[in-house]
Legacy VTK file of the C-alpha trace (Angstrom):
# vtk DataFile Version 3.0
C-alpha trace
ASCII
DATASET POLYDATA
POINTS 169 float
17.682 -0.078 14.756
19.984 -1.394 12.056
21.441 0.807 9.356
19.352 -0.818 6.619
16.190 -0.289 8.674
17.121 3.342 9.264
17.773 3.957 5.558
14.567 2.155 4.554
12.541 4.168 7.044
14.032 7.433 5.760
13.271 6.492 2.126
9.696 5.526 3.032
9.145 8.801 4.880
10.507 10.728 1.892
7.980 8.984 -0.386
5.181 9.729 2.088
6.047 13.435 2.056
6.496 13.665 -1.734
3.184 11.922 -2.478
1.158 13.494 0.371
0.499 10.089 1.929
-1.100 11.008 5.244
-4.201 8.754 5.554
-6.503 11.767 5.196
-9.499 11.758 2.860
-9.281 14.317 0.064
-11.935 15.392 -2.405
-11.222 13.819 -5.788
-13.155 12.914 -8.921
-10.604 10.298 -9.966
-13.215 7.524 -9.649
-15.496 9.271 -12.167
-12.615 9.873 -14.578
-11.359 6.280 -14.333
-14.754 4.547 -14.350
-17.341 6.760 -16.094
-19.443 3.796 -17.263
-19.695 2.399 -13.749
-20.634 5.809 -12.393
-23.430 6.196 -14.995
-24.632 2.639 -14.318
-24.797 3.500 -10.622
-27.118 6.427 -11.355
-29.290 4.333 -13.687
-29.593 1.674 -10.990
-30.524 4.296 -8.437
-33.267 5.757 -10.632
-34.609 2.250 -11.335
-34.719 1.538 -7.597
-36.411 4.887 -6.985
-39.079 4.094 -9.610
-39.802 0.703 -8.016
-39.989 2.213 -4.542
-42.339 5.011 -5.641
-44.679 2.536 -7.385
-44.797 0.202 -4.392
-47.298 1.075 -1.667
-45.191 -0.716 0.963
-41.864 0.950 0.131
-43.236 4.405 -0.722
-42.818 5.667 2.855
-39.149 4.661 3.037
-37.938 6.535 -0.053
-36.058 8.915 2.241
-33.779 6.004 3.192
-32.829 5.568 -0.469
-31.886 9.243 -0.713
-29.748 9.059 2.430
-27.928 5.910 1.273
-27.365 7.375 -2.179
-25.909 10.583 -0.733
-23.584 8.590 1.531
-22.389 6.341 -1.297
-21.777 9.294 -3.599
-19.819 10.970 -0.854
-17.680 7.870 -0.577
-16.818 7.882 -4.295
-15.819 11.557 -4.273
-13.054 11.083 -1.708
-9.643 9.538 -2.121
-7.316 8.356 0.629
-3.596 7.839 0.181
-2.418 5.491 2.942
0.946 6.082 4.607
3.672 3.605 3.903
5.337 2.304 7.059
8.347 0.115 7.685
6.345 -1.973 10.162
3.826 -2.901 7.434
6.435 -4.696 5.361
5.800 -8.451 5.415
2.648 -8.115 7.538
-0.399 -9.883 6.168
-3.498 -8.724 7.970
-6.468 -6.459 7.294
-4.146 -3.535 6.518
-3.306 -5.272 3.223
-6.911 -4.627 2.144
-6.370 -0.921 2.782
-2.923 -0.243 1.362
-2.077 -3.452 -0.495
1.306 -5.085 -0.598
3.042 -1.920 -1.725
6.417 -3.215 -0.539
6.317 -5.993 -3.173
5.078 -3.908 -6.072
6.895 -0.641 -5.497
10.538 -0.422 -6.532
13.080 1.050 -4.166
14.778 4.202 -5.425
18.328 3.846 -6.713
19.452 6.437 -4.158
18.423 4.071 -1.339
20.407 1.183 -2.805
23.423 3.433 -3.353
23.166 4.718 0.233
23.156 1.145 1.565
26.155 0.198 -0.565
28.050 3.323 0.511
27.266 3.040 4.211
30.141 1.860 6.414
27.629 0.567 9.002
26.255 -2.115 6.646
28.023 -5.478 6.713
29.993 -6.512 3.629
28.041 -9.755 3.189
24.820 -7.709 3.037
26.329 -5.400 0.427
27.453 -8.405 -1.611
23.987 -9.960 -1.369
22.401 -6.646 -2.397
24.649 -6.394 -5.450
23.803 -9.991 -6.428
20.100 -9.288 -6.070
20.472 -6.120 -8.127
22.266 -7.991 -10.930
19.748 -10.830 -10.897
16.504 -8.839 -10.654
17.421 -5.435 -12.060
15.053 -3.357 -9.972
14.581 -4.193 -6.304
11.412 -3.798 -4.291
11.285 -2.574 -0.718
10.680 -6.155 0.370
13.951 -7.277 -1.257
15.895 -4.764 0.814
13.857 -5.593 3.914
14.804 -9.259 3.482
18.497 -8.315 3.764
17.863 -6.799 7.168
15.523 -9.629 8.220
18.091 -12.312 7.396
20.872 -10.424 9.179
18.705 -10.028 12.291
17.849 -13.741 12.306
21.529 -14.647 11.874
22.431 -12.655 14.984
19.523 -13.937 17.088
19.388 -17.598 15.987
22.428 -18.661 13.977
21.524 -22.358 13.930
18.170 -21.835 12.162
19.333 -19.547 9.362
20.494 -22.458 7.229
17.017 -23.990 7.499
15.187 -20.796 6.627
14.640 -20.736 2.847
13.739 -17.072 2.920
17.292 -16.104 3.809
LINES 1 170
169 0 1 2 3 4 5 6 7 8 9 10 11 12 13 14 15 16 17 18 19 20 21 22 23 24 25 26 27 28 29 30 31 32 33 34 35 36 37 38 39 40 41 42 43 44 45 46 47 48 49 50 51 52 53 54 55 56 57 58 59 60 61 62 63 64 65 66 67 68 69 70 71 72 73 74 75 76 77 78 79 80 81 82 83 84 85 86 87 88 89 90 91 92 93 94 95 96 97 98 99 100 101 102 103 104 105 106 107 108 109 110 111 112 113 114 115 116 117 118 119 120 121 122 123 124 125 126 127 128 129 130 131 132 133 134 135 136 137 138 139 140 141 142 143 144 145 146 147 148 149 150 151 152 153 154 155 156 157 158 159 160 161 162 163 164 165 166 167 168
């Protein structure tokens, strides 16, 4: 494990602890507070469906199914899940992106992480120089920006002839 990877992993774990990111569902009414109109529309739609089902001789016997589905859907909206951030999820595009998004592109790395990388004697000078250039150019750096430093350094060690061709580095 490289020094940048170790520091990134430690910063990610610190965020997970501070924000209670543990992939567990917790009771929350945040959906109702953020979208009260949608929540009311959902109830109106449910009552309209109930009225149609009760008036229909064919669907009258399956009203219990409507109640069960409604209870399950309401249960879904009253729970909130905070997904854990992981180093291995950076730059991975698969179904996990639907669950936790591309947090590594939208979330800025803390200044303490950048300072720790710049102060570390185990980080190469060219990586520190690149980090300072990125910091001057962009201002705030995302986790992906810092990950790309480590990615490019790893590729340079493993395949030095292809680094020049790789636009990402």
